[in-house]
C-alpha positions in Angstrom: 75.6 93.0 104.7 79.2 94.1 104.7 82.0 92.4 106.6 81.9 95.1 109.4 78.2 94.5 110.0 78.8 90.7 109.9 81.5 91.1 112.6 79.1 92.9 114.9 76.6 90.1 114.3 79.0 87.3 114.9 81.2 88.6 117.8 79.0 87.2 120.5 78.9 83.8 118.9 81.5 81.0 119.3 83.3 79.6 116.3 84.6 76.0 116.1 87.4 76.9 113.7 86.7 74.0 111.4 87.1 74.5 107.7 84.5 73.7 105.0 84.9 70.5 103.1 88.3 68.9 102.3 90.0 72.1 101.1 88.7 74.6 103.6 91.3 76.2 105.8 91.0 75.6 109.5 90.7 78.9 111.4 91.4 79.2 115.1 88.4 78.5 117.3 87.1 81.7 118.8 85.2 82.4 122.0 82.2 84.8 122.2 83.2 88.3 123.3 81.5 91.3 124.7 82.7 93.4 121.7 84.8 93.1 118.6 88.5 94.2 118.8 90.0 96.5 116.2 93.4 98.1 116.2 94.3 101.6 115.0 97.5 101.2 113.0 99.1 104.6 112.8 101.4 103.8 109.8 101.3 101.5 106.7 103.4 98.8 108.2 102.8 95.2 107.0 104.7 93.7 109.9 102.6 95.5 112.5 99.4 94.7 110.7 100.2 91.0 110.5 101.4 90.9 114.1 98.2 92.6 115.3 95.9 90.0 113.6 98.0 87.1 114.9 97.7 88.5 118.4 93.9 88.3 118.2 92.6 91.5 116.6 89.5 91.2 114.5 90.4 94.0 112.2 92.6 97.1 111.5 92.0 100.8 110.9 94.6 102.8 108.9 94.9 106.6 108.6 94.4 108.2 105.1 95.0 111.9 104.5 94.1 112.2 100.9 97.5 111.2 99.4 97.6 108.5 96.7 100.2 107.1 94.3 103.0 105.3 96.2 101.0 105.2 99.4 98.2 103.2 97.6 100.7 100.5 96.7 102.0 100.3 100.2 98.5 100.1 101.7 97.7 97.3 99.3 100.7 95.3 100.6 99.7 96.0 104.2 96.1 94.8 103.7 97.4 91.7 101.9 99.7 90.9 104.9 96.7 91.2 107.3 94.5 89.0 105.1 97.3 86.4 104.9 97.2 86.2 108.7 93.5 85.7 108.8 90.8 85.3 106.0 88.2 86.9 108.3 90.1 90.1 109.0 88.4 93.4 108.2 90.2 96.6 107.3 89.1 100.2 107.1 90.4 103.7 106.5 90.1 106.6 108.9 89.8 109.6 106.6 91.9 112.4 108.2 92.2 114.8 105.3 91.5 115.3 101.6 87.8 114.4 102.0 86.8 117.3 99.8 88.4 115.6 96.8 87.0 112.2 97.3 84.8 110.8 94.6 83.2 107.4 93.7 86.3 106.2 91.9 88.3 106.7 95.1 85.8 104.6 97.1 85.9 101.9 94.4 89.7 101.9 94.6 89.4 101.5 98.4 87.3 98.4 97.8 89.7 97.0 95.2 92.5 97.4 97.8 90.6 95.0 100.0 89.2 97.6 102.4 85.8 97.0 104.0 84.8 100.4 105.5 85.8 104.0 105.7 85.5 106.4 108.7 84.4 109.9 107.8 84.5 113.0 110.1 81.2 114.8 110.8 82.4 117.8 108.7 83.1 115.7 105.6 80.9 116.5 102.5 77.4 115.0 102.9 77.5 113.8 99.2 80.0 111.1 100.3 77.2 109.3 102.2 75.3 108.9 98.9 78.3 107.3 97.1 77.2 103.8 97.8 79.8 101.2 96.8 78.8 97.6 97.4 80.7 95.9 100.3 82.4 99.2 101.3 80.6 100.4 104.5 80.3 104.0 105.8 81.2 104.9 109.4 80.7 108.4 110.7 82.8 109.8 113.5 80.6 111.5 116.2 82.3 113.9 118.7 81.0 114.6 122.2 79.7 118.2 122.5 77.9 120.0 125.3 74.3 121.1 125.1 70.9 119.4 125.7 70.0 119.7 122.0 73.1 118.0 120.7 71.6 114.4 121.0 68.5 115.6 119.1 70.8 117.1 116.4 73.0 114.1 116.0 70.1 111.6 115.8 69.4 112.8 112.3 72.4 110.6 111.2 69.9 107.7 111.4 68.2 109.2 108.3 71.2 108.2 106.2 70.6 104.6 105.2 74.2 103.9 104.2 75.7 104.7 107.6 76.6 101.2 108.9 78.1 102.3 112.2 79.3 105.4 114.2 82.7 106.0 115.7 82.3 107.6 119.1 85.0 110.2 119.1 84.5 110.9 122.8 88.2 111.4 123.9 87.7 109.0 126.9 90.4 109.2 129.6 92.6 106.3 130.5 90.6 105.8 133.7 87.4 104.7 132.0 86.5 102.4 134.9 86.1 105.4 137.2 83.3 107.0 135.3 80.2 107.7 137.3 76.6 106.9 136.3 76.1 110.6 135.5 79.2 110.6 133.3 78.0 107.6 131.4 74.5 109.1 131.0 76.0 112.2 129.2 77.8 109.9 126.7 74.9 107.5 126.5 72.5 110.3 125.4 74.7 111.0 122.4 75.3 107.3 121.6 71.6 106.3 121.8 70.6 109.2 119.5 71.9 107.2 116.5 70.4 103.7 116.1 73.6 102.1 114.7 76.4 99.9 116.0 79.2 101.9 117.7 83.0 101.9 117.9 85.1 103.6 120.5 88.8 104.2 120.8 90.8 103.2 123.9 94.5 103.6 124.8 96.7 101.3 126.8 95.2 98.0 128.1 91.7 98.4 129.6 91.1 96.2 132.6 87.8 94.5 133.6 86.4 97.7 135.2 87.1 99.6 132.1 85.5 96.9 129.9 82.3 96.9 132.0 82.1 100.6 131.9 82.6 100.6 128.1 79.7 98.2 127.8 77.4 100.6 129.6 78.0 102.9 126.7 76.4 100.4 124.4 79.3 99.7 122.1 79.9 96.9 119.6 83.6 97.3 119.0 86.7 98.5 120.9 89.4 100.2 118.9 92.8 99.8 120.5 95.4 102.5 119.7 98.7 100.7 118.9 101.8 101.2 121.0 105.1 102.3 119.4 106.5 98.9 120.4 105.1 96.0 118.3 105.5 93.5 121.1 103.7 95.7 123.6 100.8 96.1 121.1 100.5 92.4 120.6 100.4 91.9 124.4 97.7 94.5 124.8 95.6 92.9 122.1 95.9 89.5 123.7 95.1 90.8 127.1 92.2 92.9 126.0 90.7 90.0 124.0 90.8 87.9 127.1 89.1 90.6 129.1 86.3 91.0 126.5 85.8 87.2 126.6 85.6 87.2 130.4 83.3 90.1 130.6 80.9 88.4 128.1 81.0 85.2 130.1 80.2 87.1 133.3 77.5 89.1 131.6 75.8 86.7 129.2 72.9 85.8 131.5 71.9 89.5 131.9 69.9 91.6 129.4 72.1 93.0 126.6 73.1 96.7 127.1 72.4 98.9 124.2 71.7 97.9 120.6 71.2 94.2 119.8 72.6 93.2 116.4 70.5 90.5 114.7 
């Protein structure tokens, strides 16, 4: 099980924060939450990465457009900065271009950089799903499309055993909390078609109504898009984490919505 899958399994469990033995580092105690919290970092910035983790993010996602060389060295330093802020942090790449040139050696390099998962678009080469590299998990981005047959089409993703999760590229509005039951059912039909944990992007700072609505979609992780201002991003992370903790506390005695991760 990779670190992303482990996060999905552990997010609803409390952690005492105690180290192991005499030399184990003491990590901050954590409360159970309704979903994991990742942050979409739009640039390779070590300061932003470290600040996001210290504010309470479980992990980070960076963009990658196929370039290498100097960018690889910068990314390594950013990942190291995040890991210095927390040993449990997870990091991934959102592949935004150059996927036609990707090969096993690239995935192995991603792993060596300390990355834990990659997010692939639906139109990336299918061969990439067979390039299994230990401890580097695959996430496939699933867009929302019209048509009654689309959920039936997209459920075939379940046939790929190396798909650890899906990224719901639904383009949700900032007023998530105002979605109707019918609206959610349209999204839910696509989400339920693939039996895998799900991530979804949000902008700004979702409130409790937004968080409860997101849970009806059956997600396991919220991906917050960073603000241009570092301090604003840190505040949004802290607030959203508190909201996810409160929603879990309010909802823990009711049946779990969506996929249960064991």
